[in-house]
C-alpha positions in Angstrom: -56.6 129.4 71.8 -58.5 126.2 70.9 -58.2 125.1 67.3 -60.5 122.6 65.5 -61.5 121.7 62.0 -65.1 121.3 60.7 -65.9 120.6 57.0 -62.3 121.3 56.1 -62.4 124.8 57.7 -60.1 125.6 60.6 -61.5 127.6 63.6 -59.7 129.3 66.4 -61.7 129.7 69.7 -60.4 132.0 72.4 -60.1 130.2 75.7 -59.1 133.2 78.0 -59.9 136.9 78.5 -56.5 137.7 77.1 -57.4 136.2 73.7 -60.8 138.0 73.5 -61.2 141.0 71.1 -63.6 143.8 71.6 -65.7 142.3 68.7 -66.0 139.0 70.6 -67.0 140.9 73.8 -69.6 143.0 72.1 -71.2 140.0 70.3 -71.2 138.0 73.4 -72.9 140.8 75.3 -75.5 141.1 72.5 -76.1 137.3 72.8 -76.6 137.7 76.6 -79.0 140.5 76.1 -81.1 138.2 73.8 -80.6 135.1 76.0 -84.4 134.6 76.5 -84.7 133.7 72.7 -82.8 130.5 73.3 -85.0 128.1 75.3 -82.4 125.3 75.2 -79.2 125.8 77.2 -77.4 123.6 74.6 -78.5 126.0 71.8 -77.2 129.0 73.8 -73.9 127.2 74.4 -73.6 126.6 70.6 -74.2 130.3 70.0 -71.5 131.2 72.4 -69.1 128.9 70.6 -70.2 130.5 67.2 -69.4 133.9 68.5 -66.0 132.9 69.9 -65.1 131.3 66.6 -66.4 134.3 64.5 -68.7 131.8 62.7 -71.9 132.7 61.0 -75.2 131.5 62.6 -75.7 127.8 61.9 -72.2 127.4 60.6 -71.3 125.0 63.4 -74.5 123.0 63.4 -72.6 120.0 62.2 -70.4 119.8 65.3 -70.9 116.5 67.1 -72.1 116.2 70.6 -68.7 115.0 71.6 -67.0 118.1 70.1 -69.4 120.5 71.7 -68.8 118.9 75.0 -65.1 119.3 74.6 -65.4 122.9 73.4 -67.7 123.7 76.3 -64.9 123.0 78.7 -62.9 125.8 77.2 -65.4 128.6 77.9 -65.3 128.3 81.7 -63.1 131.5 81.9 -66.4 133.5 81.6 -67.0 132.5 85.3 -63.9 134.5 86.2 -64.1 138.3 86.6 -61.7 139.8 84.1 -58.9 141.9 85.7 -59.3 145.1 83.6 -56.0 147.0 83.4 -56.2 150.6 84.5 -54.0 152.2 81.9 -55.5 155.2 80.2 -53.0 155.1 77.3 -52.9 152.7 74.3 -50.6 152.5 71.3 -52.3 151.2 68.2 -50.7 151.1 64.8 -48.0 153.6 66.1 -50.7 156.1 67.1 -51.1 157.1 70.7 -54.7 156.9 72.0 -55.8 158.0 75.5 -59.0 158.2 77.7 -59.9 161.5 79.2 -58.5 162.1 82.7 -62.0 162.3 84.1 -64.8 160.3 82.3 -67.5 162.1 84.3 -66.6 165.5 82.6 -68.0 165.0 79.2 -68.3 167.9 76.9 -71.7 168.7 75.4 -70.5 167.5 72.0 -69.4 164.2 73.4 -72.6 163.8 75.4 -74.9 164.6 72.5 -73.0 162.3 70.1 -73.2 159.4 72.6 -76.9 159.8 73.2 -77.6 160.0 69.5 -75.5 156.9 68.8 -77.3 155.1 71.7 -80.6 155.9 70.0 -79.4 154.3 66.8 -78.4 151.0 68.2 -80.7 148.0 68.5 -79.0 146.8 71.7 -77.1 148.5 74.5 -74.1 146.4 73.8 -73.8 147.7 70.2 -73.1 151.1 71.7 -69.8 149.9 73.3 -67.4 150.4 70.3 -69.1 153.8 69.4 -68.8 155.0 73.1 -65.0 154.1 72.9 -64.7 155.8 69.6 -66.1 159.0 71.2 -64.0 159.0 74.4 -60.7 157.2 73.3 -59.0 159.5 70.9 -55.5 160.2 69.5 -53.5 162.1 72.2 -50.3 163.8 72.9 -48.1 163.3 75.9 -47.6 166.6 77.9 -45.0 167.0 80.5 -45.5 169.7 83.2 -42.2 171.7 83.3 -42.6 172.5 87.0 -43.7 169.1 88.4 -42.4 166.9 85.5 -45.7 165.1 85.8 -46.8 163.4 82.5 -50.3 163.4 81.2 -52.1 162.6 78.0 -54.1 165.3 76.2 -56.7 164.0 73.7 -57.3 165.8 70.5 -60.4 167.9 70.3 -63.6 165.8 69.8 -65.1 165.6 66.3 -67.3 163.0 64.6 -65.1 162.7 61.4 -63.3 159.5 62.3 -65.9 157.7 64.6 -66.5 154.8 62.2 -62.8 154.3 61.6 -62.0 154.2 65.3 -65.0 152.0 66.0 -63.8 149.3 63.5 -60.2 149.7 64.6 -61.2 149.1 68.3 -63.3 146.1 67.5 -60.1 144.2 66.4 -58.1 145.1 69.6 -57.9 142.9 72.7 -60.8 143.7 75.0 -58.6 143.9 78.1 -56.7 146.8 76.6 -60.0 148.8 76.1 -62.5 148.1 78.9 -60.5 148.9 82.0 -60.9 152.7 82.4 -64.3 152.7 80.9 -65.9 149.6 82.4 -67.5 151.5 85.3 -69.0 153.8 82.7 -70.7 150.9 81.0 -72.1 149.5 84.1 -73.9 152.7 85.2 -71.7 153.6 88.2 -69.7 156.3 86.5 -72.4 158.8 85.5 -76.2 158.9 85.5 -76.4 160.5 82.0 -75.1 157.3 80.1 -77.5 154.5 81.0 -75.7 151.6 79.5 -75.3 148.2 81.2 -73.6 145.2 79.6 -72.8 141.7 80.9 -70.9 138.8 79.6 -72.6 135.5 79.0 -73.4 133.0 81.7 -72.3 129.6 80.5 -75.1 126.9 81.0 -74.3 124.8 84.0 -75.6 121.7 82.3 -73.7 120.9 79.2 -74.5 118.2 76.7 
């Protein structure tokens, strides 16, 4: 984590995939989707730094060229492909959450909810936390008495807690969430969910 102070306010900027939250990831993906709006590579780089620092638009405009140059060296980790863990189980606030065993086998309720949520979002990246809220749900561990094999059984889907789970997941480390579902978001898991996201490409020429 890179720390710096501007106008007496302290900022913390993630410098690795391990420090990135889902909120960072979503906002960076939205930025990448709208990349053509930023004609200057330097402006796009500043926007990346804003997102990583959870700063408002324009809040870091008073950074000096020297500071931006220094901070730009810390975002090179985007050039590395993240190693998404394959675990389908998460423990958040003492509650067990699990992904379905087969993400291709959506119920009609799950499918319809995802498609409706997709229509409501301005960008594809904004769908990510909602998609997770649909498929990553509280679960119970079940042990097969004959084989002793353990599995996680998700609670029956309903829309009651979607907003709660969406906000909860946005605060979690992105590496904990995107592994089992990353193929889903890149269009290779199923043809019925047409959602592609990408992380930002840091400008090769910095200030």
